[in-house]
Structures are given as C-alpha cells and as structure tokens.
NUSELO-490792 format. One record per residue (C-alpha): residue number from 1; residue in one letter; z, x, y. Coordinates in Angstrom, 1 decimal. Each point is the difference from the previous one (the first is absolute). Layout:
BEGIN
<NUM, a, <Z, X, Y>>,
...
This chain:
BEGIN
<1, m, <34.3, -36.3, -3.3>>,
<2, l, <0.9, 3.2, 1.9>>,
<3, k, <-1.4, 2.1, -2.9>>,
<4, d, <-3.3, -1.8, 0.2>>,
<5, r, <-0.2, 0.5, 3.7>>,
<6, r, <0.6, 3.8, -0.3>>,
<7, q, <-2.7, 0.2, -2.7>>,
<8, f, <-2.4, -1.8, 2.3>>,
<9, e, <0.9, 2.3, 2.9>>,
<10, v, <-0.7, 3.1, -2.2>>,
<11, i, <-3.3, -1.4, -1.2>>,
<12, d, <-1.0, -1.0, 3.5>>,
<13, s, <0.9, 3.4, 1.3>>,
<14, r, <-2.0, 1.7, -2.7>>,
<15, q, <-3.0, -2.2, 0.7>>,
<16, m, <0.2, 0.7, 3.7>>,
<17, d, <0.0, 3.8, -0.7>>,
<18, h, <-3.0, -0.3, -2.2>>,
<19, l, <-1.8, -2.2, 2.5>>,
<20, r, <0.5, 2.8, 2.6>>,
<21, v, <-1.4, 2.5, -2.5>>,
<22, f, <-3.2, -2.2, -0.5>>,
<23, h, <-0.2, -0.4, 3.8>>,
<24, d, <0.2, 3.7, 0.6>>,
<25, v, <-2.7, 0.7, -2.7>>,
<26, a, <-2.3, -2.7, 1.3>>,
<27, r, <0.4, 1.4, 3.6>>,
<28, a, <-0.9, 3.5, -1.3>>,
<29, l, <-3.1, -1.4, -1.7>>,
<30, t, <-1.2, -1.6, 3.3>>,
<31, a, <1.0, 2.9, 2.2>>,
<32, s, <-1.7, 2.9, -1.8>>,
<33, l, <-2.9, 0.8, -2.3>>,
<34, e, <1.5, 3.3, -1.0>>,
<35, l, <0.5, -0.3, -3.7>>,
<36, e, <2.7, 2.7, -0.3>>,
<37, e, <2.0, -1.6, 2.8>>,
<38, i, <-0.1, -3.5, -1.4>>,
<39, l, <0.8, 1.2, -3.6>>,
<40, s, <3.0, 2.0, 1.3>>,
<41, v, <1.4, -3.2, 1.6>>,
<42, i, <-0.5, -2.0, -3.2>>,
<43, m, <1.5, 2.7, -2.2>>,
<44, n, <3.0, 0.6, 2.3>>,
<45, k, <0.8, -3.7, -0.1>>,
<46, m, <-0.3, 0.0, -3.7>>,
<47, a, <2.3, 3.1, -0.3>>,
<48, h, <2.5, -1.6, 2.3>>,
<49, f, <0.1, -3.1, -2.2>>,
<50, f, <0.1, 1.6, -3.4>>,
<51, g, <1.7, 3.3, 0.9>>,
<52, p, <-1.8, 2.2, -2.5>>,
<53, e, <0.8, 3.7, -0.4>>,
<54, r, <-3.8, 0.8, -0.2>>,
<55, w, <-2.9, -2.1, 0.9>>,
<56, s, <-3.8, 0.5, 0.5>>,
<57, m, <-3.3, -1.7, 0.5>>,
<58, l, <-3.0, 1.1, -1.9>>,
<59, m, <-3.6, -0.9, 1.0>>,
<60, v, <-3.0, -0.4, -2.3>>,
<61, d, <-2.8, 2.4, 0.5>>,
<62, e, <-2.9, -1.9, -1.5>>,
<63, k, <-2.4, 3.0, 0.0>>,
<64, s, <2.2, 2.1, -2.3>>,
<65, n, <1.8, -2.9, -1.7>>,
<66, q, <3.3, 1.5, 0.9>>,
<67, l, <3.1, -0.8, 2.0>>,
<68, y, <1.3, 2.2, 2.8>>,
<69, y, <3.3, -0.1, 1.9>>,
<70, a, <-0.5, -1.6, 3.4>>,
<71, i, <3.8, -0.1, 0.7>>,
<72, a, <2.9, 1.6, -1.8>>,
<73, v, <3.6, 0.0, 1.0>>,
<74, g, <3.0, 1.5, -1.7>>,
<75, e, <0.8, 3.0, -2.2>>,
<76, n, <-3.1, 2.2, -0.8>>,
<77, a, <-2.1, -2.1, 2.3>>,
<78, e, <-1.8, 3.0, 1.4>>,
<79, t, <-1.1, 1.1, -3.4>>,
<80, l, <-1.8, -3.3, -0.5>>,
<81, r, <-2.3, 0.5, 2.9>>,
<82, g, <-3.5, 0.7, -1.3>>,
<83, l, <1.0, -0.9, -3.6>>,
<84, r, <-2.3, -2.4, -1.8>>,
<85, v, <0.6, -2.3, -2.8>>,
<86, p, <-2.9, -1.0, -2.4>>,
<87, m, <-0.5, -3.8, -0.3>>,
<88, g, <1.9, -1.3, -3.0>>,
<89, e, <2.4, 2.9, -0.3>>,
<90, g, <3.7, -0.2, 0.8>>,
<91, v, <1.8, -2.9, 1.5>>,
<92, a, <-2.1, -0.2, 3.2>>,
<93, g, <-3.3, 0.6, -1.9>>,
<94, w, <0.8, -2.7, -2.5>>,
<95, v, <1.0, -2.5, 2.7>>,
<96, a, <-3.2, 0.8, 2.0>>,
<97, a, <-2.2, -0.3, -3.1>>,
<98, t, <1.4, -3.3, -1.3>>,
<99, g, <1.0, -1.6, 3.3>>,
<100, n, <3.3, -1.0, -1.5>>,
<101, p, <3.4, 0.9, 1.5>>,
<102, l, <2.5, 2.0, -1.9>>,
<103, v, <3.7, -0.6, 0.7>>,
<104, v, <2.7, 1.8, -2.0>>,
<105, p, <3.5, -0.8, 1.5>>,
<106, d, <1.8, 2.3, -2.3>>,
<107, v, <-1.9, 2.6, -2.0>>,
<108, k, <3.0, 0.5, -2.3>>,
<109, l, <-0.5, -3.5, -1.4>>,
<110, d, <-3.7, 0.5, -0.7>>,
<111, p, <-0.6, 2.3, -3.1>>,
<112, h, <-3.3, 1.3, 1.3>>,
<113, w, <1.3, 0.9, 3.4>>,
<114, a, <3.3, 1.3, -1.3>>,
<115, a, <-2.0, 2.4, -2.2>>,
<116, f, <-2.1, 1.0, 3.0>>,
<117, s, <3.1, 0.5, 2.2>>,
<118, a, <1.5, 2.2, -2.7>>,
<119, k, <-3.1, 2.2, -0.2>>,
<120, h, <0.0, 0.4, 3.8>>,
<121, p, <3.6, 0.2, 1.1>>,
<122, d, <-1.0, 1.9, 3.2>>,
<123, l, <-1.7, -3.2, 1.3>>,
<124, n, <3.3, -2.0, -0.3>>,
<125, i, <-1.8, -3.3, -0.3>>,
<126, q, <2.4, -3.0, -0.2>>,
<127, s, <-2.3, -2.9, 1.0>>,
<128, i, <-3.7, -0.4, 0.7>>,
<129, a, <-2.0, -2.5, 2.0>>,
<130, c, <-3.7, 0.5, 0.3>>,
<131, v, <-2.1, -2.8, 1.5>>,
<132, p, <-3.8, -0.1, 0.5>>,
<133, v, <-1.4, -0.6, 3.5>>,
<134, r, <-2.9, -2.3, -0.7>>,
<135, s, <-2.8, -1.8, 1.8>>,
<136, g, <-1.5, -2.7, -2.2>>,
<137, e, <-0.8, 1.7, -3.3>>,
<138, k, <0.0, 3.5, 1.5>>,
<139, t, <2.9, 2.4, 0.0>>,
<140, l, <0.3, 2.0, 3.2>>,
<141, g, <3.1, 2.0, -0.9>>,
<142, v, <3.5, -0.3, -1.3>>,
<143, i, <3.5, 0.1, 1.5>>,
<144, q, <2.6, 1.9, -2.1>>,
<145, l, <3.8, -0.2, 0.5>>,
<146, l, <2.5, 2.1, -2.1>>,
<147, n, <3.7, -0.6, -0.3>>,
<148, s, <0.3, -3.0, 2.2>>,
<149, k, <3.4, -1.4, 1.0>>,
<150, l, <-1.1, -3.6, -0.2>>,
<151, d, <-0.5, -2.3, -3.0>>,
<152, l, <-3.7, 0.5, -0.6>>,
<153, l, <-0.4, -3.0, -2.3>>,
<154, s, <1.3, -2.7, 2.3>>,
<155, e, <-2.6, -2.6, 1.1>>,
<156, y, <0.7, 0.8, 3.6>>,
<157, s, <-0.6, 3.7, -0.5>>,
<158, i, <-3.3, -0.5, -1.8>>,
<159, s, <-1.2, -2.4, 2.7>>,
<160, f, <1.0, 2.5, 2.7>>,
<161, l, <-1.9, 2.7, -1.8>>,
<162, r, <-3.1, -2.1, -0.4>>,
<163, i, <-0.1, -1.1, 3.6>>,
<164, l, <0.3, 3.6, 1.3>>,
<165, c, <-2.8, 1.0, -2.5>>,
<166, d, <-2.2, -2.7, 1.5>>,
<167, y, <0.7, 1.4, 3.4>>,
<168, a, <-0.9, 3.5, -1.2>>,
<169, a, <-3.3, -1.4, -1.5>>,
<170, i, <-0.9, -1.6, 3.4>>,
<171, a, <0.7, 3.3, 1.7>>,
<172, i, <-2.1, 2.0, -2.4>>,
<173, q, <-2.9, -2.5, 0.2>>,
<174, n, <0.1, 0.1, 3.8>>,
<175, a, <-0.1, 3.8, 0.0>>,
<176, q, <-2.8, 0.1, -2.4>>,
<177, s, <-2.0, -2.5, 2.0>>,
<178, m, <0.6, 2.0, 3.2>>,
<179, t, <-1.1, 3.2, -1.8>>,
<180, l, <-3.2, -1.7, -1.2>>,
<181, i, <-0.7, -1.3, 3.5>>,
<182, q, <0.5, 3.4, 1.5>>,
<183, e, <-2.3, 1.6, -2.6>>,
<184, l, <-2.7, -2.6, 0.7>>,
<185, t, <0.2, 0.8, 3.7>>,
<186, i, <-0.7, 3.7, -0.5>>,
<187, t, <-2.4, -0.2, -3.0>>,
<188, d, <-3.8, -0.3, 0.0>>,
<189, d, <-1.0, -2.9, -2.2>>,
<190, c, <-3.1, 1.6, -1.5>>,
<191, t, <1.2, 3.5, -0.9>>,
<192, g, <3.8, -0.4, -0.2>>,
<193, l, <0.4, 3.0, 2.3>>,
<194, f, <2.0, -0.2, 3.3>>,
<195, n, <-1.9, -1.6, 2.9>>,
<196, a, <-0.9, 1.4, 3.4>>,
<197, r, <3.0, -1.8, 1.6>>,
<198, h, <2.4, 2.0, -2.3>>,
<199, l, <-1.9, 3.2, 0.7>>,
<200, y, <0.9, -0.3, 3.7>>,
<201, t, <3.6, -0.7, -0.9>>,
<202, m, <0.3, 3.1, -2.2>>,
<203, l, <-1.8, 2.2, 2.5>>,
<204, e, <2.4, -1.0, 2.7>>,
<205, e, <2.9, 0.9, -2.4>>,
<206, q, <-1.6, 3.4, -0.8>>,
<207, v, <-0.7, 0.9, 3.6>>,
<208, a, <3.6, -1.0, 1.0>>,
<209, q, <1.3, 2.5, -2.6>>,
<210, r, <-2.1, 2.7, 1.6>>,
<211, k, <-0.7, 1.6, -3.4>>,
<212, e, <-3.3, 1.3, -1.1>>,
<213, f, <-2.3, -2.4, -1.9>>,
<214, s, <-3.8, -0.4, -0.6>>,
<215, l, <-2.3, -2.9, 0.2>>,
<216, v, <-3.2, -0.5, -1.8>>,
<217, f, <-2.7, -2.6, 0.8>>,
<218, v, <-2.5, -0.9, -2.8>>,
<219, d, <-3.3, -1.9, 0.4>>,
<220, l, <-1.8, -0.9, -3.2>>,
<221, d, <-3.6, 1.3, 0.1>>,
<222, r, <-2.6, -2.8, -0.1>>,
<223, f, <2.4, -2.6, -1.3>>,
<224, k, <-2.3, -2.7, 1.5>>,
<225, s, <-2.5, 0.6, -2.8>>,
<226, v, <2.5, -1.2, -2.5>>,
<227, n, <0.4, -3.3, 1.7>>,
<228, d, <-3.8, -0.3, 0.5>>,
<229, t, <-0.8, 0.8, -3.6>>,
<230, h, <2.9, -1.5, -2.0>>,
<231, g, <1.6, -2.5, 2.4>>,
<232, h, <3.3, -0.2, 2.0>>,
<233, l, <2.1, -0.8, -3.1>>,
<234, i, <-0.9, 3.3, -1.6>>,
<235, g, <0.4, 1.7, 3.3>>,
<236, s, <3.6, -1.3, 0.2>>,
<237, r, <0.7, 1.2, -3.5>>,
<238, l, <-1.4, 3.5, 1.0>>,
<239, l, <2.4, 0.1, 3.0>>,
<240, a, <2.9, -0.8, -2.3>>,
<241, e, <-0.9, 2.7, -2.4>>,
<242, v, <-0.3, 2.5, 2.8>>,
<243, g, <3.4, -1.0, 1.1>>,
<244, n, <1.5, 0.6, -3.4>>,
<245, l, <-1.8, 3.4, -0.2>>,
<246, m, <1.5, 1.0, 3.4>>,
<247, r, <3.5, -0.9, -1.2>>,
<248, r, <-0.4, 2.0, -3.2>>,
<249, s, <-1.5, 3.0, 1.8>>,
<250, l, <2.4, 0.1, 2.9>>,
<251, g, <3.2, -0.5, -2.1>>,
<252, p, <3.2, -1.9, 0.9>>,
<253, a, <1.0, 2.4, 2.8>>,
<254, n, <-3.0, -1.1, 2.2>>,
<255, s, <-1.2, -3.4, 1.2>>,
<256, a, <-3.4, -1.6, -0.2>>,
<257, f, <-1.3, -2.8, 2.3>>,
<258, r, <-3.1, -2.2, 0.3>>,
<259, y, <-0.8, 0.4, 3.7>>,
<260, g, <-2.8, -2.6, 0.0>>,
<261, g, <-3.4, -0.6, -1.7>>,
<262, d, <-0.7, 3.0, -2.1>>,
<263, e, <2.3, 2.3, 2.0>>,
<264, f, <3.2, 1.4, -1.5>>,
<265, v, <2.8, 2.2, 1.3>>,
<266, a, <2.4, 2.4, -1.7>>,
<267, l, <3.3, 1.0, 1.6>>,
<268, l, <1.4, 3.3, -1.3>>,
<269, p, <3.6, 0.4, 1.3>>,
<270, g, <1.3, 3.5, 0.4>>,
<271, m, <-3.3, 1.5, -0.9>>,
<272, g, <-1.6, 2.7, 2.2>>,
<273, k, <-3.7, 0.6, 0.5>>,
<274, a, <-0.4, 2.5, -2.9>>,
<275, a, <1.6, -2.2, -2.6>>,
<276, a, <-1.6, -3.1, 1.4>>,
<277, t, <-3.4, 1.6, -0.2>>,
<278, g, <0.5, 0.7, -3.7>>,
<279, t, <1.2, -3.6, -0.6>>,
<280, t, <-3.0, -1.4, 1.9>>,
<281, l, <-2.5, 2.1, -1.9>>,
<282, a, <1.6, -1.1, -3.3>>,
<283, l, <-0.3, -3.6, 1.1>>,
<284, c, <-3.6, 0.5, 1.0>>,
<285, e, <-0.8, 1.5, -3.4>>,
<286, d, <1.9, -2.7, -1.9>>,
<287, l, <-2.0, -2.7, 1.8>>,
<288, r, <-3.3, 1.8, -0.7>>,
<289, r, <0.7, 0.6, -3.7>>,
<290, t, <1.7, -3.3, -1.0>>,
<291, p, <-2.3, -2.7, -1.4>>,
<292, l, <0.9, -3.4, 1.5>>,
<293, l, <-0.6, -3.6, -1.0>>,
<294, q, <-0.3, 0.9, -3.7>>,
<295, g, <1.8, -3.3, -0.8>>,
<296, a, <-3.0, -1.8, 1.7>>,
<297, g, <-2.5, 2.0, -2.0>>,
<298, l, <-1.2, 2.1, 3.0>>,
<299, s, <1.7, 3.4, -0.1>>,
<300, l, <-0.8, 0.9, 3.6>>,
<301, k, <0.6, 3.4, 1.6>>,
<302, l, <1.1, 0.0, 3.6>>,
<303, s, <0.6, 2.5, 2.8>>,
<304, g, <1.8, -0.1, 3.3>>,
<305, s, <0.2, 1.6, 3.4>>,
<306, f, <3.5, 1.5, 0.7>>,
<307, g, <1.6, 0.8, 3.4>>,
<308, l, <3.3, 2.0, 0.1>>,
<309, a, <2.4, 0.6, 2.9>>,
<310, t, <3.5, 1.3, 0.1>>,
<311, f, <3.0, -1.0, 2.3>>,
<312, p, <0.9, 1.4, 2.5>>,
<313, e, <-2.7, 2.6, 0.4>>,
<314, d, <-2.9, -2.4, 0.0>>,
<315, g, <1.8, -2.9, 1.7>>,
<316, n, <3.6, -0.4, 1.1>>,
<317, n, <0.1, -3.8, 0.0>>,
<318, v, <-1.3, -2.9, -2.1>>,
<319, q, <-3.1, -0.6, 2.0>>,
<320, t, <-1.1, 3.7, 0.3>>,
<321, i, <0.6, 0.8, -3.7>>,
<322, l, <-2.0, -3.1, -1.1>>,
<323, r, <-2.8, 0.9, 2.4>>,
<324, s, <-0.1, 3.6, -1.3>>,
<325, a, <-0.3, -1.1, -3.7>>,
<326, d, <-2.5, -2.7, 0.9>>,
<327, e, <-2.2, 2.5, 1.9>>,
<328, m, <0.1, 2.4, -3.0>>,
<329, m, <-1.1, -2.8, -2.3>>,
<330, y, <-3.0, -0.7, 2.2>>,
<331, e, <-0.9, 3.7, 0.0>>,
<332, a, <0.1, -0.1, -3.9>>,
<333, k, <-2.3, -3.0, 0.1>>,
<334, t, <-2.7, 2.2, 1.5>>,
<335, t, <-0.6, 1.4, -3.5>>,
<336, r, <2.0, -2.5, -2.1>>,
<337, d, <1.9, 1.0, -3.1>>,
<338, n, <1.9, 2.5, 2.1>>,
<339, v, <3.4, 0.9, 1.5>>,
<340, a, <0.5, 0.9, 3.7>>,
<341, v, <3.3, 1.5, 1.2>>,
<342, a, <1.1, -0.1, 3.6>>,
<343, g, <-0.3, 3.6, 1.4>>,
<344, r, <-2.2, 1.1, -2.9>>,
<345, g, <-2.9, -2.5, -0.2>>,
<346, l, <-2.0, -0.7, -3.2>>,
<347, l, <1.3, 1.8, -3.1>>,
<348, m, <-3.1, -0.4, -2.2>>,
<349, e, <-3.7, 0.8, 0.8>>,
<350, r, <-2.0, -3.0, -0.9>>,
<351, a, <-3.5, -1.1, 1.1>>,
<352, n, <0.0, -3.3, 2.0>>,
<353, v, <-1.9, -1.8, -2.8>>,
<354, p, <0.7, -3.7, -0.5>>,
<355, t, <1.5, -0.6, -3.4>>,
<356, a, <0.5, -3.4, -1.6>>,
<357, i, <2.8, -0.9, -2.3>>,
<358, r, <-0.9, 1.4, -3.4>>,
<359, s, <0.4, -1.4, -3.4>>,
<360, s, <1.3, 2.4, -2.6>>,
<361, r, <-2.1, -1.7, -2.7>>,
C-alpha cells in the first residue's frame, strides 16, 4: 500500500511539472508573436525534460526546398548557423520529407546507425530523436535531440514530444500569419510593390539616420490612353509589368513603390546625386526600350517623366525631399520622356511634342 502511494506521488509530481511546462508555453504563445522568442521557450522546456547534449530546431524553407537551423544549442552549435540541409537528406531531411518521426534510443543496437556512428566518431552520437513539426499534412520543421538522458521510447516521452511539437506548429503558423498581414499592409495589390504608406515609413527611417540617399518620382507618359484604348484590366496589367521592370532595373539594394495611379517612386539608400542620376537614366532607358504586355498580344512601348532629388542637399526632412523630387518630375513632364534633377534641371533636350504609347509591332 505504501509502495503504491509513493508511485502515485511520483507520477502526480511528474504530471504537475509537465502541466507547468505546458502552462508556460501556452502563456508564451499568448504573450508574444515573436517566433524566435516562443520557439526558444518551447525548446528550453524540451531540453530541460530530455536533457540532450545537443539539440536543434530546423525550419523548412519552401522556396529552396531546404531546411535551415533556426535554433541550435550544444557543441558545434555556432558552426550550424547558416547551414542548410536539402529535403530528404540526413536525419532531419528524411523526417521533414516523410513527416515521420525517427527515434533511435541506442545507436549501438541499430546496425544502420552503429555503422554511421563508426564512420563519424567525432559526432559521438549515442541516441537520436528527430520529430516533425506539422500543421495538417504540411511539415513546418523538425526538432532534433541528440544523446538524451531520458528513455525516448516511453509512451510518456513520445506524448510530451508531440505536444511540444504541436505548440511549435502553432507558434510558426501565428508568426507566418502575422508576417503575411504585415506584408499586406505595406504592399500595393496591383503591382506587388511597396505602397505609399510604407514609403513614408522608410523615408522617416532614412532621414533619422542622417545618411545620404536619393529619391526618384516617376510618372508614366500618357498612361490614360492605355485605359481608354484597351480598358482598365489591361491598364492594371501594364502597371504590374512596370512594377516588375522597376524591381529588376533598380536591383535588391533599392526599393520601388507605387505612389498612386500611374505614379511610382524609387528610394536609393546611400546613393548620392551622381550615382543616382546614372541609375535614373538607366531606368528611363529600360522603360523606353522594354516591350510590355506581350502576354496580352500587345507589345507596347512606354516612356516616363522622372524627377530626382537627393537628401539632404535638396531637402533635409521627409516633406521637403518629397516636394523636391515631385517638382522635378513635373519639370520633366514639360517635355515627357525625360529626367529632371534638382539643381540641374532637364537632362535631355526634347521637343514638347505629345507622344502616345507606341506599339512595337
């Protein structure tokens, strides 16, 4: 009778400890949307429970079809940062690809893993537990524990692992949903570029740094004729293609925005007037030479009016630098298909002759 009571007390104590773990993790989920913070709580609780020598969480990068180390603790953890594992390769890759857990309590008793351990004695692998973090039929990542001190095959251990993996899946989904919401709030629906709201946010950040940058306003020449001739659906497709062209022409170091209607803005961080002038002229030429709407059977050629201003010489705050670039754009519109630079005026001699959007066919 006394023995049964002691067993009950041990079980009850263990259950209470684990209830506290689940309570702490649930509280972290409701208190923060920072993925790294929540995953750290989950992984620390898991490490405390199993006592592994090394443990890590790898996340799935769907674009590259690879896994990357989101968290790694233990020997050689620093060397894992930035390391990627192809889907299907190694323990983590196999678990992620199949969605099945892999638990090897003692590699010496498994011929396959005994041979692997013999080939890689430097890894000193004694036990392996790798469990997928899943949402429905989708694998979001894997949690990997090496050389745990606890019996990995007990029903209680497996249940504990699965519950913590479920919590991790909830955290990842919440973070992904929040990221999507944030992207939607700063993205223009038509072009996929940043919107004007985000332009003001980024300009405030740039001005606060007090570092040189340039700003380019772009107005598409006679864009209205596209809507009048081909309809607004084609007009929207044209705007989207112009947005893609700007992204390609400006490169990843610079940002493109749809300001409204057929007006666009380019933000060139760290770029002075001379370099920004070259970039703007190249963008002007790319727009002029690139046939657009070929997928719609039209192959149109388009031009734009470009206004360039540089911080801080042409404006030392958000309002004045915007005004300077906007004024230069309106100066370029006097001839169209031109670039006007604050302090220099129009760069190209062009007659003020109305030009319609041309077909290259």
